[in-house]
Every structure is written in structure tokens, then in C-alpha cells.
N, C-alpha and C positions, 0 to 999 in steps of 0.2 A: 504494500500500500504506500502511496506517496505521502510525504509529511503533510500535516495539517497546515493550511494557510493561516498566516497570522492576520489578525484584524477582523476575523469574521464577526465577532461580537460587536466590534466597533461599527461596522456597517449597519448592523441591526439597530444599535443604539442611536446612530445618527439619523436613520430613517424615522424612528419613532419620535425623536426630538424634533425633526423637521415637520412631521405631521402635527405635533402638538403646537409648535410655533405658528404654523399656517392656520390652524383651527382658531387659535387665540387671536391672531392678528387680523384675519379676514374671513373667518367663518368657514362654512362648507365650500364656498366658491374658491377660497384659497387652497383648501385641501384638494379639491377637484383639479385645480390648475397645476398643482405640484405632485399629483398622484404618480405620474409616470417617472419623473426624475427621482422621486423618493423610493419607488419600488425597484428601480433598476439596481441599486446596490444590493438589495436582498436577493435578486436573481443572480448576481455576480459572485456570491460566495458559494463555496462548494458545500454539498450536502454533508451532514455529519456521517462519520464512518459506519455507525450502526444502521443508519437509514440506507446507505449504499449497500451494505452487506445484505440487508433484508430484500432490497429491490433486486440485487444480483441473483439471490436464490430464487425469487419469484420469476424473474425473466428466464433464468436457466431452466426451471421446471416447466414453464410455459413452452419454451422452445423445444424441449425434449418431448413434451406431449404432442405438440403440433407435428414434429418430425415423425413420431410414432404413428399418429393418425394418418398422415400423408402416405407413409410407406404401406400401411394397411390398406388404404384406398387403392393404391397401385398394385396390390396383391404381392408385395414383397415381404417375405417373412422377416419379422423383427421381434426381438425380445427386449423389453425395457426394464432396467433395474435402476431406479433413481434417475440419475443424470447420464447413465450409460446405456447406449443402444447397441445391441448385438445384431449385426446384419451379415449373413453369409460368412460366418466365422471371424468377422472383424468386430472389434469393440470400439465404438465411437463414443467419446465423452463430450458432453456440452461443457465448454470451458468458460470460466468466469471472465477470462480476458476478452472474450468475444461477445459479451452480452450487451454492450452498448450503453450501460448505465452512465459511465463517466462522460462519454462523448455526447450523449443526448441531453445532458443537463443544460447546456447553453440554449437549447431550443426554445424554452419559454421566453427568454429575453429577446431572442431574435424574432419570434412570432409576435410578441407584444409590440416591439418597435415596428414591425412590418404592418401590423394591424392599424397602427396610427394612434396608439394611446397618447402620444405626445401632442396630438391635435385637439386635446380636450381642454385647452386653456379657455378662460372666459372670453367671450366674443368670437370664438371659433366653433364651427360645427363639429360635434363629436361623431365618431364613426357609427355609434348606435342610433343617433338621430337621423343620419343620412339614409338609413335603410327603411325608415318609417314613412 
């Protein structure tokens, strides 16, 4: 496992403090205007190791189950034992290194920016009101 990034708690504290200041200074409009810039640091910090471990196990189990079902549908004999698939005398193990948990964590911040959360400043049309 890579070493924990320093300052993860700092980003959370700064976001909460920023929300509190915006709420106090300009009410809910200020919070709405600063929502994206204050959420971005929360999305930039890595997930805690216990959460990553749990997600890794879940995605590995899901991948092994999908692979087993797919091979069964293709009428290929397969025996699954946990995360190991036995196919034609070969044992294939679903590896933690290939589950995508660490590489997919930046996706929420990219999707949030792409969706246009930063366009929700006062006086600008928000993405949710455009679709109505």
C-alpha cells in the first residue's frame, strides 16, 4: 500500500470552515456559490485504507462472479473458489492490483467538474435548472 497522504484532515477541515464562513457571511446563496470549490478538496484526498480494502474485496468478488457467470453462459466449465477461477486446468486469480479502486477515485471530481457544478454561482444558471 502507498503511504498515506499528509493533509487529508486539513482539506476536510478547510472545506467545513469555508462552508461555515459562507453560510454566516451570505446565507445559503453563498454556500451554493462556493459549493463546488469547497467540495473539490474533499474529492482530492485519497480514501482511507480500510475503505479501499473493503471496496477492493467487493470489486474483486464482483469481478470473479461476473467472470464465472460469463464462462457458464459460454458453456465453458469453470470452478470458482473465492477469488480463484479454475478453467481447463488453469487457476486464474482476480488480483487486487487490477480492481481499479485507486485509479477510479478521481472520477467523481472529474465528473463533477464536467457536469458544471462550478456554474452554480449566483446569477448563473445551474445545470439542474437548465434541464427543466
